[in-house]
C-alpha positions in Angstrom: 0.0 0.0 0.0 2.8 2.4 0.8 4.2 2.2 -2.7 0.9 3.4 -4.2 1.0 6.7 -2.4 2.6 9.5 -4.4 5.2 11.6 -2.6 4.4 15.2 -1.9 7.7 16.7 -3.2 10.2 15.7 -5.9 13.0 13.8 -4.5 16.6 15.1 -4.6 19.6 12.9 -4.7 23.2 13.9 -3.7 25.8 14.0 -6.4 27.9 11.2 -4.9 24.9 8.9 -4.8 24.1 9.5 -8.4 27.7 8.8 -9.4 27.9 5.6 -7.4 24.6 4.4 -8.9 25.7 5.2 -12.4 29.0 3.4 -11.9 27.3 0.3 -10.5 24.9 0.3 -13.5 27.7 0.7 -16.1 30.0 -1.9 -14.6 27.0 -4.4 -14.3 27.9 -5.0 -10.6 24.2 -5.2 -9.7 21.0 -5.8 -11.6 19.0 -2.6 -12.1 16.3 -3.4 -9.6 18.9 -4.0 -6.9 20.5 -0.6 -7.8 17.2 1.1 -7.4 16.6 -0.6 -4.0 20.1 -0.1 -2.8 20.2 3.7 -3.5 16.5 4.2 -3.0 15.9 5.6 -6.5 12.3 6.1 -7.4 12.4 4.8 -11.0 14.5 3.2 -13.7 14.0 6.2 -16.0 15.7 8.4 -13.4 18.7 6.2 -13.4 18.8 6.0 -17.2 18.8 9.8 -17.4 21.8 10.0 -15.1 23.6 7.3 -17.2 22.9 9.3 -20.4 24.3 12.5 -18.8 27.3 10.6 -17.6 28.0 9.0 -21.0 27.8 12.5 -22.6 30.6 13.6 -20.4 28.4 15.6 -18.1 27.9 14.9 -14.4 24.4 13.8 -13.5 23.6 17.0 -11.6 20.4 19.1 -11.9 21.0 22.6 -13.1 19.4 25.4 -11.1 17.6 27.9 -13.2 17.5 31.4 -11.8 13.9 32.6 -11.5 14.6 36.3 -11.1 17.6 38.4 -12.1 19.6 40.3 -9.6 18.8 43.9 -8.8 20.7 46.3 -10.9 21.1 50.0 -9.9 20.7 52.9 -12.3 24.4 53.6 -12.3 25.2 50.0 -13.1 22.8 50.1 -16.0 24.6 53.1 -17.4 27.9 51.3 -17.0 26.5 48.1 -18.8 25.1 50.2 -21.7 28.4 52.0 -22.1 30.3 48.7 -22.1 27.9 47.3 -24.7 28.2 50.3 -27.0 32.0 50.3 -26.6 32.2 46.6 -27.5 30.1 46.7 -30.7 26.8 45.6 -29.2 28.1 42.4 -27.8 25.1 41.6 -25.5 26.2 38.0 -24.8 29.6 39.0 -23.4 27.9 41.8 -21.4 25.4 39.3 -19.9 28.3 37.0 -18.8 30.5 39.9 -17.6 27.9 41.7 -15.5 25.8 38.6 -14.5 22.6 39.7 -16.2 20.5 38.2 -18.9 21.0 38.9 -22.6 17.5 40.4 -22.9 18.1 42.9 -20.1 21.4 44.1 -21.7 19.6 44.4 -25.1 16.6 46.2 -23.7 18.6 48.8 -21.8 20.8 49.5 -24.8 17.7 49.9 -27.0 16.0 52.3 -24.5 19.1 54.4 -24.4 19.6 54.5 -28.2 16.0 55.4 -28.8 15.8 58.2 -26.3 19.5 59.1 -26.5 19.1 60.0 -22.8 20.4 58.2 -19.7 17.1 58.9 -17.8 15.4 56.4 -20.1 17.1 53.7 -18.0 15.4 54.8 -14.8 12.8 52.5 -13.3 9.7 54.5 -13.2 7.2 51.7 -12.3 4.7 52.9 -9.7 6.2 56.4 -9.5 3.8 58.4 -11.8 0.6 58.4 -9.6 1.7 61.0 -7.1 3.3 63.3 -9.6 1.8 66.8 -9.9 1.3 68.4 -13.4 4.3 70.7 -14.2 2.5 73.5 -16.1 -0.9 75.0 -16.6 -1.6 73.0 -19.8 -1.0 69.7 -18.0 -3.2 70.8 -15.1 -6.0 71.5 -17.5 -5.6 68.2 -19.3 -5.7 66.4 -16.0 -8.8 68.2 -15.0 -10.5 67.4 -18.3 -9.6 63.7 -17.8 -11.0 63.7 -14.3 -14.3 65.4 -15.4 -14.7 62.9 -18.2 -14.3 60.1 -15.7 -16.9 61.6 -13.4 -19.3 62.0 -16.4 -18.8 58.4 -17.4 -19.5 57.4 -13.8 -22.7 59.5 -13.7 -24.0 58.0 -17.0 -23.4 54.5 -15.6 -25.3 55.3 -12.4 -28.3 56.8 -14.4 -28.4 53.8 -16.7 -28.4 51.5 -13.7 -31.2 53.4 -11.9 -33.3 53.3 -15.1 -32.8 49.6 -15.4 -33.7 49.1 -11.8 -37.0 51.0 -12.2 -37.7 49.0 -15.4 -37.1 45.7 -13.6 -39.2 46.7 -10.6 -42.1 47.8 -12.9 -42.3 44.5 -14.9 -44.7 42.9 -12.4 -47.1 45.9 -12.4 -50.2 45.6 -14.6 -51.9 49.0 -14.1 -49.9 52.2 -14.8 -51.3 54.1 -11.8 -50.6 51.3 -9.3 -49.2 52.4 -5.9 -46.3 50.0 -6.2 -45.1 51.6 -9.3 -41.8 53.6 -8.9 -41.7 57.2 -10.2 -39.0 58.1 -12.7 
């Protein structure tokens, strides 16, 4: 019964255990089932994958993939972009040298080249909400946007109240019934 239950997490094996299991498998010291039992390996396919890696000259180790890149400051971005421009747009080398991804080096370089201004590399996410309009024209445009939003909200409220009155009047047969709502 215990073998029918699935484990909650994936199993991790130490590097030394993997190498010993692969060597036992390759030298035919033990049958495969005994290797699985001896080293407590979950399945034959796992062992075979390790053997394939070992035969290809790679150690049977699982590579860790970084989920998120490291934080990069504004000054460091400038330094990276300058290096990329100096080295003829070699994004791959920049990624290796500065421990970032190729796509980040490329994106920062493109931002700078399009704007031709270092401030384009600043991270402005979440910073625009509290900013006050700089001149009178921006203030007026902001006021117009706000008034349009209020007008849209009022139209929705009026449409909702009309629909509510219509729904409540569906059951009324006589127009001058007391239950009828007034518009």
